[in-house]
C-alpha positions in Angstrom: 0.0 0.0 0.0 2.8 2.4 0.7 4.0 1.9 -2.9 0.6 2.8 -4.3 0.4 5.8 -2.0 3.8 7.0 -3.2 2.6 6.7 -6.8 -0.3 9.0 -6.0 1.9 11.7 -4.5 3.5 12.7 -7.8 0.1 12.9 -9.5 -1.2 15.2 -6.8 2.0 17.3 -6.9 1.5 17.7 -10.7 -1.8 19.4 -9.9 -0.2 22.0 -7.6 1.7 23.8 -10.4 -1.5 23.9 -12.5 -3.4 25.4 -9.6 -0.7 27.9 -9.0 -0.7 29.0 -12.6 -4.5 29.2 -12.6 -4.3 31.4 -9.4 -1.7 33.7 -11.0 -3.8 34.1 -14.1 -6.9 35.0 -12.1 -5.1 37.5 -9.9 -3.5 39.2 -12.9 -6.8 39.4 -14.8 -8.7 40.8 -11.8 -5.8 43.3 -11.2 -6.1 44.5 -14.8 -9.7 45.4 -14.2 -8.7 47.3 -11.1 -6.1 49.4 -13.0 -8.5 50.6 -15.7 -9.4 54.3 -15.5 -12.8 55.2 -14.0 -15.6 55.7 -16.4 -16.0 59.3 -17.5 -19.6 59.4 -16.4 -18.3 60.2 -12.9 -18.5 63.7 -14.2 -21.7 65.2 -15.6 -20.8 67.5 -18.5 -24.1 69.4 -18.6 -23.8 72.9 -17.2 -20.0 72.9 -17.2 -17.6 75.2 -19.1 -14.0 74.5 -20.1 -11.0 76.2 -21.6 -8.0 74.7 -23.4 -5.2 73.7 -21.1 -3.1 71.8 -23.7 -3.3 70.0 -27.0 -1.4 67.6 -29.2 -2.1 70.0 -32.1 0.3 72.9 -32.2 -2.5 75.1 -33.6 -4.6 74.7 -30.5 -2.9 76.1 -27.4 -4.1 78.1 -24.4 -2.4 81.2 -25.7 -3.7 81.1 -29.2 -7.2 79.7 -28.4 -9.1 81.9 -26.0 -12.3 80.0 -26.4 -14.7 78.4 -24.0 -16.5 75.1 -24.6 -19.7 74.9 -22.6 -21.9 71.8 -22.4 -25.2 73.6 -22.1 -27.4 70.5 -21.6 -26.9 66.8 -21.9 -26.8 67.0 -25.7 -26.1 70.7 -26.6 -22.8 72.5 -26.5 -21.5 76.0 -27.3 -18.1 77.2 -28.3 -17.6 80.9 -27.4 -14.8 83.0 -28.8 -14.0 86.7 -28.4 -15.3 87.3 -31.9 -18.4 85.0 -31.9 -19.9 81.7 -30.9 -21.5 78.6 -32.4 -23.6 75.8 -31.0 -24.1 72.2 -31.9 -25.1 68.8 -30.6 -23.0 66.2 -28.9 -23.5 62.6 -27.9 -21.9 60.4 -25.3 -22.2 56.7 -24.7 -23.6 55.3 -21.5 -20.3 53.5 -20.9 -18.8 56.8 -20.0 -16.0 57.0 -22.5 -17.4 57.6 -26.0 -18.0 61.2 -27.0 -18.9 62.7 -30.4 -19.7 66.1 -31.7 -22.3 66.9 -34.4 -21.7 69.1 -37.5 -19.4 72.0 -36.8 -18.9 75.2 -38.7 -15.6 75.7 -40.6 -15.5 79.3 -39.4 -17.1 81.5 -36.8 -19.0 84.5 -38.1 -17.3 87.8 -37.2 -13.8 86.3 -36.6 -10.7 87.7 -38.3 -8.3 85.4 -40.3 -6.1 84.4 -37.3 -9.1 83.6 -35.1 -10.7 81.7 -38.0 -7.6 79.5 -38.3 -7.9 78.7 -34.6 -11.7 78.0 -34.9 -11.0 75.7 -37.8 -8.3 73.7 -36.0 -10.5 73.4 -32.9 -13.6 72.4 -35.0 -11.5 69.7 -36.8 -10.3 68.4 -33.4 -13.9 68.3 -32.0 -15.1 66.6 -35.1 -12.4 63.9 -34.6 -13.2 63.4 -31.0 -14.1 59.8 -30.2 -13.7 59.5 -26.5 -12.8 61.4 -23.3 -11.3 60.8 -19.9 -11.5 62.5 -16.6 -8.3 63.5 -14.9 -10.1 65.3 -12.1 -13.3 67.2 -11.5 -11.5 70.2 -13.0 -9.7 68.6 -15.9 -10.8 66.4 -18.8 -9.1 65.2 -22.1 -10.9 64.8 -25.4 -9.3 62.1 -27.5 -9.4 61.7 -31.3 -7.4 63.1 -34.2 -5.9 65.5 -31.6 -5.9 65.2 -27.8 -7.2 68.3 -26.1 -6.9 68.8 -22.4 -9.5 71.1 -21.0 -9.6 72.8 -17.6 -13.0 73.6 -15.9 -13.6 77.3 -15.6 -17.1 77.5 -14.3 -20.5 75.9 -14.0 -23.5 77.2 -15.8 -27.0 77.3 -14.4 -29.0 75.1 -16.8 -32.2 75.3 -14.9 -35.2 76.9 -16.6 -35.8 80.5 -15.8 -38.7 81.0 -13.3 
């Protein structure tokens, strides 16, 4: 009987490495889920206003782009410049990361040539936006053809006038 018992030991020991590998795989896969960024829906965009803090596009900088992007409601935004403004629709996915902007003008009425170039670069970047991430309650990044980091400047009262 001892001999049979000894033969079973190696078989049982062969199961130990398998179980260890399985445990490591489970720990790593659950850890990967813990490291994913939080969903962007932790921040409600409606009623918030943002200004450019940085961009991967050299034509869109805080110095050359004194514009404000305001999310008026859950599906309407406005871009305000010193020389004019335009509005449009935006959509965002319930998973909290997808973001898209509707048709945008190629120029803002009333803007001179240098401001028009900035508006065009920003409009192209907004059109190319496919997702967004939240760095903090005061900073978000739009991702797409260009990455644009925005800083929160104020909240807008979106409640109906009494």
